[in-house]
N, C-alpha and C positions, 0 to 999 in steps of 0.2 A: 412485665407482662409485653410490652412492646418489642424488647430484645428476644424473649422468647419466640414470638411472632416471626420474627425475621429469621431466627435460626432454622426453624421447624419449615418455611416456605420459600428458605433462601434461595434456591435453583429456579421455583417460579416467579418470584420476584424478579432475578436478573433475567431472564427472558424478555422483560420490558425496559430493559437498562442499557444505554449505550456504553462503551469501553469505559469512560471516566466515572460514571455512577458505578459501575462494578468494582473497580478499583476503590471508590471511596467507601464502599459498603463492606467490602472485604477486608478494610485496616482497621476496622472497629474492636476486631479481636484477632487473636494469633489463630485461634480456631477457624474462624470465617476466612481469614488469609488464605488458608490452605485449601478451603471449599472453595473459594474464589478462582484460583490458579486450577485446580480440579475442573473447575465448571467451564473455564476456557478450552482447556484439553480437549474435553470432551465437544466443545463446541467446535474445535477445528475438526476435529476427528470425523464428526458430522457433516462438516463442509466439505471435506473431502469425498465422503460416502455419497456425495450426490453426483460425483463424477466418475467415480471406480468403486467396483466391489470389492476391494482390498484395501480399504483406508490405513491400515495399520501396516502394511507391506510399503505404502507409497509414502508414509511418516518416515518410516527406518530409511528408505533411498533417499528423501530430502535431506536428512541429516549427513547421510554418506557421501552425497554429493556437494552439500552446501545449496541447495535450493531453496529459492523463496516463492511464494505467492505474491501478484501484487495486481493494481487493478481495480475494476469495480466490484469485482467478489470480495477483495480485501476492505471496500468502503462499506458494503454492504454488512460486512462482519463486525467491524468495528463500531458502526452505528447502529447494529441490531436490526437494520429495516425489515419491516414484515411488509410495506406495501409495494416493493419491488425486487427482483432478482436478476443477478447478471446473465447475460445472454451467454458467457462462455467463460472460461478460466484460464488466465495467464500465470505461466510456470516460469520463471527465470532460474537457467541453469548455466554454470559454467562452462567453457569450451571443452572440446574434446571426449574424454571417456563419461565425464557425468552427463552430458548430453545424450550421448550413446546409452547409458545407463537409465535413463528417464524415458526415453522414446522407446525402448525395449520393453519395458516394462507398462506402458500405456499400449502397444499394440497388443501385448498378451490381455490385455485388459479390453480387446477387441476394436481397439480405435485405429481408424486408417488414414494414411497419410494423405492430405488433400493436395498440399503445395509445401515447398521449401525453398525460398528464396531471401536475399538480403532484404532488410526492410525498406519500404519504399516511402518515396518524400512526401511527407505531410506535415498536420499541424498536431500529430501526437507525440512526435519526438522532437526535441531541437538538435542544434549542431552538435557533433561529438557524442553523440547518443550511445556508444559503446556496444553495438547489437552486431552481430556477425551474421546471424540468420534466424530467420522466424517459421517454424517449423508447423504448420496447420494442421491438426488431427480433428478426426470427427467418428461418432458411431450413432446408428439408428437404437434409440431406447423402446423396450416393449413394456406395455402396462402388463398387469397379472392376468387380463384376460387374452394376451397374446396379440394385442392391438396395438400398431405403432401409435406411439404416445409423444415421439418428438426425436429432436436430436441432441447430442451433447458436443459441445465443440471445445476443445482446448489448444492453446498457442504456448508451444515450448519456446522460447525465447532464449535463444544460444547467445552468450556473451562473447566478445572478444578476451575478454580476462578469466581468472578463475574466482574474481570476486561479482556474483552473481545480481548484487543488487545495485551496481554503479548505472545502468541505464535508469532507475528509478529516479535520479538527480536530475534526469533531464527530460522528466514528463511534461506535457502542456499545461498542467495544471496542478496547484498544490494539493488538490483535492485526493489526486492519486497516488502523491509522494508518501505511499505507506507500503508497507510488508508485514507478512507473518508466515513464520514457519513452524515446525514442531516446537521449536525452544524459545521462541521470542516473538513479540508484536512490537512493531515499531512504526509511530506515527511521527511525521517530520514537521507538520504544521499542525498540531491539535487545537492552537486557539482559534486558528480559521475553521479546521474541518468540523470541529464539533458544534459550530457556530451556523453550519451550513453555508461556508463562504469558500470558493475557491480563488484563488488569484492565479492568473496565467502568468505563464513563464515568459520571460521578457525575449529570449531565443527562438521563441516559435518561428518557422520559415514564415515568408508572407506570399507565397507565389498563388496564384487564384485557385489551384486545385487544392492546395494545404487550406485556404479561407474556405473554401466551400466543407471540407472536413471539419473546421473548428467551429463552424455553424452548427455542424449538425452535433458534433460531441457537446457544444453548448445547449443546443436546445434538450439532448439528452439529460444533462444533469438539471437542466431548469425544470423539466418535468417532474423531476425527483425532488424537487423542492430546495434545489441548491442555487445560490447565487453566484456567479462568475463577474469577476473583478478584472480589468487590464492594468489597475494600479490602486495602491492603498489609498490615494487620493479620493476614489470614487466613494469610498467608505465613510469619508467623513467621520475618520476617528484615527488617534496616534497608531503609530504600525505595530509598537510592542515588538515582542519576539518575532513576528512575520516580516520586520522590516526586508524589503528585498535588497538593502544596500549592506545588509550584514552577512559577515563570513560566517556562517553557519555550520555546525559541526553535529554528527550523531551522538555525540556526547556532551552536548551544552544543555542548558536548563529548558532551551526552547522546545526539545524532542522529548515525546513521550516513549519510554521504553520499556516494557513488560517481559521478566522473565518467566517462562513456562515452563522450566526445569524443575523438577522434584527432587526436594530433597538436597539441591546444592546452591550456594550463594550466587545471589543475582552477580552476574557480570554484564559487563558494557558492551554494545557491539562494536564491530572495527570502524577504526575512526576515518570518517570522510568528511571533507570539507566542501563547502560549496556556497555561491551566492546567486540570486536569481537574477539580478541584473549584469552578470557577466557569465562566462562559459567556463574556461581555465581561471581561478581566482590568482594561480601565479603570474598569468600575464595581466592582471587586472591593473586597470590606473588607479593612481593614489587616491582620486577623488571621483566619486560616481554617486550624485543625489539621489536620493529614493523618489523625488519629486512630491512628497508629501508634505503640504504645510503645517500639518498636525504633528508632525515627528520631531522629537526634541532634541534627536542625535545630530551631530557634526555631519557634513557631506562626506567626510572621508571614512572608509571602510572599518568597521569596529568587530570585536567578535563578542559573542555573549559569554556568559560564565560558565565553566566546565562543572557540570553535574557531580555533586559529592557521591 
């Protein structure tokens, strides 16, 4: 009887579930596995529909250009937050023609470019952030009665390379080290994020201007119910897969990866390695302790097991 109720009210139940619960319920049967994936695809289309009139076309262009969404919008999506909404949408695109393609589409959607400039210095990104330009666009949205109801803003983040996800590994907090696209959802620190904990990146710049911005985004996430920590030692718990001394990989067991592709075998995301305590792991020192007395690992860098 209980299983029948779950099947009948599956989508309604998922509306109140964060991503881990959606995945857990979906794994109870092959039938629900496909319905869970379909639910997430529809939810992604609905998310795009909040910002553009033609979400299907935007999905196609994101696949074509290799673009992804990241930032507060994605955090809200994976946590299924209903008590707060993101103020804008951050779209990460490869440099060159892909960026031109996405900008042209958004302008057809009546967005107007407000600024286009290299990323400013600040606490949102660390050293080596891989961003070439940030194109800011906005449009006025009218209600059904024709009265102005607000403004929609989109930041098109043009990367230096053809891998649009690289800047995400340089974000100021693990809370927003996630991305979604029409084909996948990737959460780099699920053990922290779904417990409403964010670990700040070690390489965030320390200028007075950036520290002010750091306080602003810390207050923003605190007001949404999240905890922000400068180190794992503050949390008074073992680091686990979130140890900042670990050399992490998008393909290790600490990363949550969900394929949204229909009728295709799950694949793995492109392999990227990073560590929170250093910028470039190739030039990292051999010994960098995480500083957490409850961490059972040795001070030396080590890697997590790769996901099978």
